[in-house]
C-alpha positions in Angstrom: 0.0 0.0 0.0 1.1 3.5 -0.7 0.4 7.1 0.2 -2.6 7.2 -2.1 -4.2 4.3 -0.2 -3.6 6.0 3.1 -5.2 9.2 1.7 -8.2 7.3 0.4 -8.6 5.6 3.8 -8.5 9.0 5.5 -11.0 10.5 3.1 -13.4 7.5 3.6 -13.2 8.1 7.3 -14.1 11.8 6.8 -17.1 10.8 4.7 -18.2 8.4 7.5 -17.8 11.2 10.0 -20.1 13.4 8.0 -22.6 10.6 8.0 -22.3 10.3 11.8 -21.0 6.8 11.5 -18.4 7.2 14.2 -17.5 3.6 14.8 -16.6 3.0 11.1 -14.9 6.4 10.9 -12.7 5.4 13.9 -11.9 2.1 12.3 -11.0 3.8 9.0 -8.5 6.1 10.6 -7.2 3.3 12.8 -6.4 1.3 9.6 -4.6 4.2 8.0 -2.3 5.2 10.8 -0.2 2.0 10.9 0.1 2.1 7.1 1.4 5.6 7.3 3.8 4.6 10.0 5.4 1.9 7.8 5.8 4.3 4.9 6.9 7.3 6.9 9.5 5.5 9.0 11.9 5.5 6.0 11.3 9.2 5.1 10.2 10.8 8.4 12.1 13.8 9.4 10.8 16.0 12.1 10.7 19.1 10.0 8.2 21.7 10.5 4.9 21.0 8.8 3.8 23.5 6.1 1.0 25.4 7.9 -0.3 26.9 4.7 -1.0 23.5 3.2 -2.6 22.3 6.4 -4.9 25.4 6.5 -5.8 24.9 2.9 -6.8 21.3 3.5 -9.0 22.4 6.4 -10.6 25.1 4.3 -11.2 22.8 1.4 -12.7 20.1 3.7 -15.0 22.7 5.3 -16.2 23.7 1.8 -17.2 20.1 1.1 -18.8 19.8 4.5 -21.2 22.6 3.6 -23.0 20.1 1.5 -23.7 17.7 4.3 -24.0 19.0 7.9 -22.1 17.0 10.5 -23.6 16.0 13.8 -24.7 18.8 16.1 -22.3 19.4 18.9 -23.7 21.6 21.6 -21.1 21.9 24.3 -21.3 23.1 27.9 -21.5 26.9 28.5 -21.8 27.7 24.8 -18.4 26.3 23.9 -17.9 25.2 20.3 -16.4 22.0 18.9 -14.5 22.2 15.6 -16.3 19.2 14.0 -15.2 19.1 10.3 -13.0 16.2 9.4 -10.0 17.1 7.3 -9.8 15.6 3.8 -6.3 15.1 2.3 -6.0 15.8 -1.5 -4.5 13.0 -3.6 -1.5 15.3 -4.4 -0.3 15.5 -0.7 2.9 13.6 -0.2 4.3 15.1 3.1 4.1 12.4 5.7 4.0 14.9 8.6 0.9 16.6 7.2 -0.8 13.3 6.6 0.1 12.1 10.1 -1.2 15.3 11.8 -4.5 15.1 9.8 -5.0 11.4 10.5 -4.5 11.8 14.2 -6.7 14.9 14.3 -9.5 13.1 12.4 -9.2 10.0 14.7 -9.4 12.3 17.8 -12.4 14.1 16.3 -14.2 10.8 15.5 -13.6 9.6 19.2 -14.7 13.1 20.4 -18.0 13.1 18.4 -18.6 9.5 19.3 -18.2 10.2 23.0 -20.9 12.8 22.8 -23.4 9.9 22.0 -22.0 7.3 24.4 -19.8 6.8 27.5 -16.7 8.6 28.7 -13.9 6.2 27.5 -14.3 7.6 24.0 -13.9 11.1 25.3 -10.8 10.1 27.1 -9.4 8.6 23.9 -10.2 11.8 22.0 -8.4 13.8 24.7 -5.3 11.5 24.4 -5.3 11.8 20.6 -5.7 15.6 20.6 -2.9 15.9 23.1 -0.6 14.0 20.8 -1.0 16.8 18.2 -1.4 19.7 20.6 1.1 22.1 19.2 1.9 25.0 21.5 5.3 25.5 19.9 3.7 26.0 16.5 5.5 23.3 14.6 2.6 22.9 12.2 2.7 26.6 11.5 -1.0 26.4 11.0 -3.0 28.7 13.2 -6.3 27.2 12.1 -5.2 23.7 13.0 -3.8 24.8 16.3 -7.0 26.6 17.1 -9.1 23.5 16.3 -7.0 21.2 18.5 -6.6 23.5 21.5 -10.3 24.5 21.3 -11.5 20.9 21.3 -9.2 20.0 24.2 -10.8 22.9 26.1 -14.3 21.7 25.3 -13.4 18.2 26.5 -12.0 19.5 29.8 -15.1 21.6 30.2 -17.2 18.5 29.7 -15.2 16.7 32.3 -15.9 19.6 34.7 -12.3 20.8 34.7 -13.1 24.4 34.3 -9.7 25.8 35.2 -7.9 23.5 32.7 -10.5 24.3 30.1 -9.9 28.0 30.7 -6.2 27.6 30.3 -6.8 26.1 26.8 -9.3 28.8 25.9 -7.0 31.6 27.1 -4.4 30.4 24.5 -6.8 30.8 21.6 -6.6 34.6 21.2 -2.8 34.5 21.2 -2.6 32.2 18.2 -0.9 34.3 15.4 -2.7 35.1 12.2 -5.9 33.4 13.5 -8.1 36.4 12.7 -7.1 36.3 9.0 -7.6 32.5 8.8 -11.0 32.7 10.5 -12.2 35.4 8.1 -11.1 33.4 5.1 -12.5 30.3 6.6 -15.8 31.6 7.9 -17.0 31.3 11.5 -19.9 29.0 10.5 -17.6 26.0 10.5 -17.9 25.5 14.3 -21.2 24.6 15.9 -22.7 25.6 19.2 
């Protein structure tokens, strides 16, 4: 299997997310991650991820999501959950971008699934988001950082950890270039 198979598996998972088929979405992402690991081991370098590419993937995915609305995700105290799975275009070849997107999508699938069932899935979502929480800005993607940090804050809020949630939420306004990204992206991509 090659990169194109991994990308196809990710994009199938995003389609399943949009249909609220969380168990199969989780399985789809779980199948793609080990495949990526086998390919990426030989070419993986811990270089900084191209934030512009990652932002563009998020914007393109959100444009596709406009056609089919994902699950409603009302959170405590009016907090929003970024709930659009990120599609990877067939032309993407950078393993680090593919890896970040796969882990984010897997975390999102667990997160949305947990809203409809017990807490273990929410804990799994938290673990996966923390894997890609990027306070040093290695992804150079303000929109991606915002989505991950925001969703971690929402999970902590759901667990009743208001002080930890607030620590995450206090980071959000300091993410550089976020205002421009959100204006280009549109604020209707998050749901109350």
